[in-house]
C-alpha positions as CSV (number, residue, x, y, z in Angstrom):
1,M,-6.5,-18.0,10.1
2,R,-3.0,-18.6,8.8
3,I,-1.4,-16.3,6.3
4,I,1.9,-16.0,4.4
5,H,3.5,-12.6,4.3
6,T,6.0,-12.1,1.4
7,S,7.1,-9.2,-0.7
8,D,9.6,-7.7,-3.1
9,W,9.5,-10.5,-5.8
10,H,10.8,-8.2,-8.5
11,L,9.6,-10.5,-11.3
12,G,11.4,-9.6,-14.5
13,Q,14.6,-8.5,-12.9
14,H,17.7,-8.7,-15.1
15,F,20.9,-9.0,-13.0
16,Y,24.1,-7.9,-14.7
17,G,22.7,-9.3,-17.8
18,K,21.3,-12.4,-16.3
19,S,17.7,-13.3,-16.2
20,R,16.1,-14.4,-12.8
21,A,13.2,-16.1,-14.5
22,P,14.2,-19.7,-13.5
23,E,14.7,-18.7,-9.8
24,H,11.4,-16.8,-9.8
25,Q,9.6,-19.7,-11.3
26,Q,11.0,-22.2,-8.8
27,F,10.1,-19.8,-5.9
28,L,6.5,-19.4,-7.1
29,N,6.1,-23.2,-7.4
30,W,7.6,-23.7,-4.0
31,L,5.2,-21.1,-2.5
32,I,2.2,-22.8,-3.9
33,E,3.5,-26.0,-2.2
34,Q,3.8,-24.2,1.0
35,S,0.3,-22.8,0.7
36,Q,-1.0,-26.3,0.6
37,S,1.3,-28.1,2.9
38,Q,1.0,-25.4,5.6
39,Q,-2.8,-25.0,5.2
40,I,-2.5,-21.4,4.3
41,D,-5.7,-19.4,4.0
42,A,-4.1,-16.3,2.3
43,I,-1.0,-15.0,0.9
44,I,-0.1,-11.3,1.2
45,V,2.4,-9.7,-1.1
46,A,3.5,-6.4,0.3
47,G,4.7,-4.6,-2.8
48,D,7.2,-4.7,-5.7
49,I,5.7,-7.8,-7.5
50,F,7.6,-6.6,-10.6
51,D,11.0,-5.1,-11.0
52,T,9.7,-2.4,-13.3
53,G,6.6,-0.7,-14.3
54,T,6.7,-2.4,-17.8
55,P,7.8,-6.0,-17.0
56,P,8.6,-8.3,-19.7
57,S,5.8,-10.5,-21.1
58,Y,7.3,-13.7,-19.5
59,A,7.0,-12.0,-15.9
60,R,3.4,-11.1,-16.5
61,E,2.7,-14.6,-17.6
62,M,4.5,-16.0,-14.5
63,Y,2.4,-13.7,-12.2
64,F,-1.0,-14.7,-13.9
65,D,-0.1,-18.3,-13.9
66,F,0.6,-18.2,-10.2
67,I,-2.7,-16.6,-9.5
68,A,-4.6,-19.2,-11.3
69,K,-2.8,-22.1,-9.7
70,L,-3.3,-20.5,-6.2
71,H,-7.0,-20.1,-6.9
72,Q,-7.2,-23.8,-7.7
73,A,-5.6,-24.4,-4.3
74,N,-8.3,-22.4,-2.6
75,C,-6.0,-19.9,-1.2
76,Q,-6.7,-16.2,-1.3
77,L,-4.2,-13.7,-2.5
78,V,-3.7,-10.0,-1.6
79,V,-1.4,-8.0,-3.9
80,L,-0.1,-4.5,-2.9
81,A,1.7,-2.2,-5.3
82,G,5.2,-1.1,-4.5
83,N,7.4,1.7,-5.7
84,H,8.6,-0.4,-8.6
85,D,5.2,-1.4,-9.7
86,S,3.0,0.4,-12.3
87,V,-0.2,1.6,-10.9
88,A,-1.9,1.4,-14.4
89,M,-0.5,-2.1,-15.2
90,L,-1.8,-3.6,-11.9
91,S,-5.1,-1.8,-12.0
92,E,-6.0,-3.0,-15.5
93,S,-6.6,-6.6,-14.2
94,Q,-8.1,-5.8,-10.8
95,N,-11.8,-6.7,-11.6
96,L,-10.8,-9.9,-13.4
97,L,-8.4,-11.2,-10.8
98,Q,-11.1,-10.7,-8.2
99,Q,-12.9,-13.6,-9.7
100,L,-9.8,-15.6,-9.0
101,S,-9.7,-14.9,-5.2
102,T,-7.2,-12.1,-5.7
103,R,-7.4,-8.5,-4.4
104,V,-5.1,-6.1,-6.0
105,I,-4.5,-2.7,-4.3
106,S,-2.5,-0.6,-6.7
107,A,-2.8,2.8,-5.2
108,V,-4.2,4.9,-2.4
109,S,-7.8,6.0,-3.2
110,D,-10.8,7.6,-1.5
111,N,-12.7,4.3,-1.9
112,M,-12.4,2.8,1.6
113,A,-14.0,-0.5,0.6
114,E,-11.0,-1.1,-1.7
115,Q,-8.6,-0.8,1.0
116,V,-10.3,-2.2,4.2
117,F,-12.3,-5.5,3.8
118,V,-12.9,-8.7,5.5
119,L,-10.8,-11.7,4.1
120,N,-12.8,-14.9,4.2
121,S,-10.9,-18.2,4.1
122,L,-11.9,-20.5,1.3
123,K,-11.0,-23.5,3.4
124,T,-12.5,-22.8,6.7
125,E,-14.9,-20.3,8.3
126,Q,-11.9,-18.2,9.6
127,Q,-11.9,-14.4,8.9
128,A,-9.6,-11.4,9.3
129,V,-10.0,-7.7,8.4
130,I,-7.3,-6.2,6.0
131,C,-5.9,-2.7,6.0
132,A,-4.5,-3.0,2.6
133,I,-2.1,0.0,2.2
134,P,0.2,-0.1,-0.9
135,F,3.2,2.2,-1.6
136,I,2.0,5.7,-0.6
137,R,3.2,8.3,-3.1
138,P,3.4,11.7,-1.4
139,R,1.3,13.4,-4.1
140,D,-1.5,11.1,-3.3
141,I,-2.0,12.2,0.2
142,V,-0.3,15.7,0.7
143,K,0.3,18.9,-1.0
144,S,3.4,20.9,-0.7
145,Y,3.3,24.7,-0.8
146,A,5.8,27.3,-1.9
147,G,8.0,28.4,1.0
148,Q,7.9,25.3,2.9
149,S,11.1,24.2,4.5
150,A,12.4,20.6,4.2
151,S,11.5,20.0,7.8
152,E,8.0,21.3,7.3
153,K,7.6,19.1,4.1
154,Q,8.9,16.0,6.2
155,R,6.5,16.7,9.1
156,S,3.6,17.2,6.7
157,L,4.3,14.0,4.9
158,Q,4.7,12.0,8.1
159,Q,1.4,13.4,9.5
160,A,-0.3,12.5,6.3
161,I,0.9,9.0,6.3
162,T,0.0,8.6,10.0
163,G,-3.5,10.0,9.3
164,H,-4.2,7.7,6.3
165,Y,-3.2,4.7,8.4
166,Q,-5.4,5.8,11.4
167,T,-8.4,6.5,9.1
168,L,-8.2,3.0,7.5
169,F,-7.6,1.4,10.9
170,S,-10.7,3.0,12.4
171,Q,-12.7,1.5,9.6
172,A,-11.1,-1.8,10.2
173,Q,-12.0,-1.8,13.9
174,T,-15.6,-1.3,12.9
175,L,-15.5,-4.2,10.6
176,S,-13.7,-6.4,13.1
177,V,-16.8,-6.2,15.5
178,E,-19.6,-6.2,13.1
179,N,-21.7,-9.4,13.1
180,Q,-19.4,-10.8,15.8
181,A,-20.6,-12.2,19.2
182,E,-20.1,-10.0,22.2
183,D,-16.5,-9.5,23.3
184,T,-15.2,-11.1,20.2
185,R,-13.6,-9.5,17.2
186,L,-11.7,-10.3,13.9
187,S,-7.9,-9.9,13.8
188,I,-6.8,-6.8,11.9
189,I,-3.8,-7.1,9.5
190,A,-2.3,-3.8,8.1
191,T,0.3,-3.6,5.3
192,G,2.8,-1.1,4.0
193,H,5.5,-0.6,1.5
194,L,7.9,1.9,3.0
195,T,11.2,2.3,5.1
196,T,10.8,2.5,8.8
197,I,13.3,4.0,11.2
198,G,16.2,1.5,12.0
199,A,15.6,-0.9,9.2
200,S,18.7,-2.7,7.6
201,L,18.9,-1.7,3.9
202,S,20.8,-3.4,1.1
203,E,22.3,-2.1,-2.1
204,S,19.1,-3.0,-4.2
205,V,16.8,-0.9,-2.0
206,R,16.1,2.5,-3.4
207,D,15.1,5.7,-1.4
208,I,11.4,6.2,-2.0
209,Y,10.2,9.2,-0.2
210,I,11.8,11.8,-2.6
211,G,14.1,13.1,0.1
212,T,11.4,14.6,2.4
213,L,10.9,11.6,4.7
214,E,13.8,9.2,4.9
215,A,12.0,6.8,7.3
216,F,8.6,6.4,8.9
217,P,8.5,6.0,12.8
218,A,7.2,2.6,13.8
219,S,5.5,4.3,16.7
220,E,3.1,5.9,14.2
221,F,1.6,2.6,13.0
222,P,-1.8,1.8,14.3
223,A,-2.4,-1.0,16.9
224,A,-3.1,-3.8,14.3
225,D,-2.5,-7.4,15.3
226,Y,0.0,-7.8,12.5
227,I,1.7,-5.3,10.1
228,A,3.1,-6.9,6.9
229,L,5.8,-4.6,5.4
230,G,7.6,-4.6,2.1
231,H,10.4,-2.7,0.5
232,I,13.3,-3.7,2.7
233,H,14.9,-6.9,1.2
234,R,16.5,-8.3,4.5
235,P,13.8,-10.2,6.7
236,Q,13.6,-8.5,10.1
237,K,11.5,-7.3,13.0
238,V,10.8,-3.7,13.3
239,T,11.7,-2.2,16.8
240,K,12.0,-5.8,18.1
241,S,8.3,-6.2,17.7
242,E,7.0,-9.7,16.7
243,H,4.0,-8.3,15.0
244,I,5.7,-5.6,12.8
245,R,7.9,-7.3,10.2
246,Y,9.6,-7.1,6.9
247,S,9.5,-10.5,5.1
248,G,12.4,-9.6,2.8
249,S,12.7,-10.6,-0.8
250,P,12.6,-14.3,-1.8
251,I,15.7,-14.2,-3.7
252,A,18.9,-12.1,-3.3
253,L,18.5,-9.0,-5.4
254,S,22.0,-7.7,-5.0
255,F,25.4,-9.3,-4.1
256,D,25.4,-7.9,-0.5
257,E,22.2,-10.0,0.2
258,A,24.1,-13.2,-0.9
259,K,24.6,-14.3,2.7
260,T,21.2,-13.3,3.9
261,E,18.9,-16.4,4.5
262,K,15.6,-15.5,2.6
263,S,12.3,-16.5,4.1
264,I,8.6,-16.0,4.2
265,V,6.6,-15.2,7.4
266,I,3.8,-17.5,8.4
267,A,1.3,-15.7,10.8
268,E,-1.5,-17.4,12.6
269,F,-4.5,-15.7,14.2
270,K,-6.7,-17.2,16.9
271,N,-9.6,-15.6,18.8
272,G,-9.1,-12.1,17.2
273,E,-5.4,-11.9,17.9
274,L,-1.9,-12.9,16.6
275,S,-1.1,-16.3,18.2
276,D,2.2,-17.5,16.3
277,V,4.7,-16.1,14.0
278,E,7.2,-18.5,12.0
279,L,9.9,-17.9,9.6
280,C,9.9,-20.4,6.8
281,P,13.3,-20.4,5.0
282,V,13.2,-20.1,1.1
283,P,15.5,-22.5,-0.6
284,C,18.4,-20.9,-2.6
285,F,17.8,-21.5,-6.3
286,Q,20.9,-19.6,-7.5
287,A,24.0,-19.1,-5.6
288,L,25.7,-15.7,-5.5
289,A,28.8,-14.7,-3.8
290,M,31.1,-11.7,-3.2
291,V,34.8,-12.2,-3.3
292,K,36.5,-9.5,-1.4
293,T,40.1,-9.9,-2.2
294,Q,43.6,-8.5,-3.0
295,L,45.6,-9.3,-6.1
296,E,48.0,-11.6,-4.2
297,T,45.2,-13.8,-2.9
298,L,42.8,-13.6,-5.8
299,T,43.0,-17.3,-6.8
300,D,42.9,-18.6,-3.2
301,N,39.8,-16.6,-2.4
302,I,37.9,-17.6,-5.5
303,M,38.8,-21.2,-4.8
304,A,37.5,-20.7,-1.2
305,V,34.1,-19.4,-2.4
306,V,33.7,-22.2,-4.9
307,E,34.3,-24.8,-2.1
308,A,32.0,-23.1,0.4
309,N,29.0,-22.7,-2.2
310,H,29.3,-25.4,-4.8
311,S,28.3,-28.9,-3.6
312,E,25.9,-30.7,-5.8
313,R,24.6,-27.6,-7.6
314,K,24.1,-27.8,-11.2
315,E,24.0,-24.1,-11.9
316,N,27.2,-22.0,-11.9
317,I,27.9,-19.6,-9.0
318,W,27.5,-16.0,-9.8
319,L,30.4,-13.9,-8.6
320,D,31.0,-10.3,-7.7
321,I,34.9,-9.8,-7.3
322,E,35.9,-6.6,-5.4
323,I,39.6,-5.9,-5.5
324,E,41.4,-3.9,-2.9
325,S,43.9,-2.1,-5.2
326,A,44.5,1.5,-6.1
327,E,46.6,0.5,-9.2
328,Y,45.2,0.4,-12.7
329,L,44.2,-3.2,-13.2
330,Q,44.9,-3.5,-16.9
331,D,45.2,-7.3,-17.3
332,L,42.8,-8.3,-14.5
333,S,40.0,-9.6,-16.8
334,V,42.5,-11.9,-18.5
335,R,43.9,-13.1,-15.2
336,I,40.4,-13.9,-13.8
337,E,39.5,-15.7,-16.9
338,Q,42.3,-18.0,-16.6
339,I,41.6,-18.7,-12.9
340,I,38.0,-19.5,-13.4
341,A,38.4,-21.5,-16.8
342,E,37.6,-24.8,-15.1
343,L,35.5,-23.7,-12.3
344,P,31.7,-23.8,-12.0
345,V,31.5,-20.0,-11.7
346,E,30.3,-17.0,-13.8
347,V,31.8,-13.5,-13.0
348,L,29.2,-10.9,-13.3
349,L,31.0,-8.0,-11.8
350,V,34.7,-7.0,-11.2
351,R,35.4,-3.7,-9.4
352,R,37.8,-1.9,-7.1
353,S,36.6,-1.5,-3.5
354,K,35.3,2.0,-2.7
355,K,38.1,2.5,-0.2
356,S,40.6,1.8,-3.0
357,R,39.0,4.1,-5.5
358,L,39.1,6.9,-2.9
359,E,42.9,6.3,-2.1
360,M,43.9,6.5,-5.8
361,P,45.8,9.7,-6.7
362,S,43.6,11.9,-8.7
363,H,45.8,12.0,-11.8
364,E,45.8,8.2,-12.0
365,K,42.2,7.6,-11.4
366,K,40.7,5.5,-14.3
367,I,37.3,4.5,-12.7
368,T,34.8,3.1,-15.0
369,L,31.0,3.8,-14.7
370,S,30.4,0.1,-14.2
371,E,32.2,0.5,-10.8
372,L,29.8,3.3,-9.8
373,S,26.1,3.6,-9.1
374,V,24.1,6.7,-10.1
375,Q,24.0,7.8,-6.5
376,D,27.8,7.5,-6.4
377,V,28.2,9.9,-9.3
378,F,25.8,12.4,-7.7
379,D,27.6,12.2,-4.4
380,A,31.0,12.7,-5.9
381,R,29.7,15.7,-7.7
382,M,28.3,17.0,-4.4
383,E,31.6,16.6,-2.7
384,L,33.1,19.2,-4.9
385,E,31.2,21.9,-3.3
386,S,31.5,23.6,0.0
387,W,28.7,22.9,2.6
388,Q,29.8,24.8,5.6
389,S,27.1,27.4,6.6
390,D,23.5,26.6,7.6
391,E,22.4,28.2,4.2
392,Q,24.7,25.9,2.3
393,Q,23.4,22.8,4.3
394,Q,19.9,23.9,3.5
395,R,20.8,24.1,-0.2
396,R,22.4,20.6,0.0
397,T,19.3,19.1,1.4
398,R,17.2,20.9,-1.3
399,L,19.5,19.6,-4.1
400,N,19.5,16.1,-2.8
401,S,15.7,16.3,-2.6
402,L,15.5,17.4,-6.2
403,Y,18.0,14.8,-7.4
404,L,15.8,12.0,-5.8
405,D,12.7,13.5,-7.4
406,I,14.4,13.6,-10.9
407,A,15.7,10.0,-10.3
408,E,12.1,8.8,-9.6
409,Q,10.6,10.6,-12.6
410,T,13.4,9.2,-14.8
411,Q,12.7,5.7,-13.7
412,L,9.0,6.2,-14.2
413,A,9.4,7.6,-17.6
414,S,11.8,4.7,-18.6
415,S,9.0,2.3,-17.5
416,A,6.5,4.3,-19.4
417,A,8.2,4.2,-22.8
418,H,5.5,1.7,-24.1
419,S,2.7,2.7,-21.9
420,P,0.3,5.6,-22.7
421,E,-1.4,5.4,-19.3
422,L,1.9,5.8,-17.5
423,N,2.9,8.8,-19.8
424,S,-0.5,10.5,-18.7
425,I,0.5,9.8,-15.2
426,I,3.9,11.4,-15.6
427,D,2.5,14.5,-17.4
428,N,-0.1,15.0,-14.6
429,S,2.6,14.5,-11.9
430,S,5.0,17.1,-13.7
431,D,2.2,19.6,-14.0
432,T,1.2,19.2,-10.3
433,K,4.9,19.6,-9.2
434,T,5.4,22.7,-11.4
435,E,2.4,24.2,-9.7
436,Q,3.7,23.3,-6.3
437,K,7.1,24.8,-6.9
């Protein structure tokens, strides 16, 4: 059996005012071509299909159109929800999409058959068992109690996630040997949408375990033949293991990913085990570049980026210009407009480097919010406090946990603005957390 492992599509993303729809459509067309030319039996999407819980209509249309075309190509699809995805939105079409060779797993549940099942190839007689585990929300698998320390909550959550994986894996082992000849079994593929210890992050990746569990130890994963992970946007192995991988996102979702070669993973299974893993590079459909420069070399550095990136491309290069200067850059926008007037570029972001912002005298600081992330603002406020004693450090950890909790709830509330189902989820979640606190 041959599968494609991909993740973190973020359909519907707007990038500093720019739509990613053309890139996403080109990627999905390319992915269908790969499923046919590479003789793929199934595609696994390990979370974050959409960028928000209420994606624009064109993103949903793109998603359903892809499913229909993949079904016509006799290729199975397994879709796992990520932390950006709406459980309610993905769930509403589960039964319908199952008629189009697509299994959607939107949340952790008590129904074992929804999360552990045999995947049958539509092209051959090959089979594999899937432990289909989506993004795990802490409230789905663990309860916190008043008086628990941060370390106790972290340990409790890690144990709960480990236990969930082991429970599903035990069921997968049973399925893998049922109706098989003696001494043979089906391959077991597990999934996940989480951060593992040592994973290389990028600016567009959000913390997702509400401050209680920063990263999950890879040693706690079960002994599946392959583990398809999502959430981290850079393609990478986990603990140098061939069989535990992040596929990474198919397009760059932040400027610091601009130089990362995007790829999908093609995994092949024979005789009940992983036989081959291959990275297949995804074409770049939109050039992005960071220009880290000083005022004196601004023109030369922009020209160098254009020469390096613009060959026969029709689209303009999107630029993020980061200036190393502690001075107030009053006429910078006008100067940049003059430089790029005849160049095939669009400047989406202009900012000082973080180092330069920190070096500015406090009475001269004129930093705009566009130069800061929400996390930057929170961190700056926290730096105004004293965190010397053990008690103060515990308070800092608690405040950070509460901040991440509120940030997640705010994101969910924003996504739920036009969704009664999501509003209900938020209300129930808030009631639960009030009881727990």
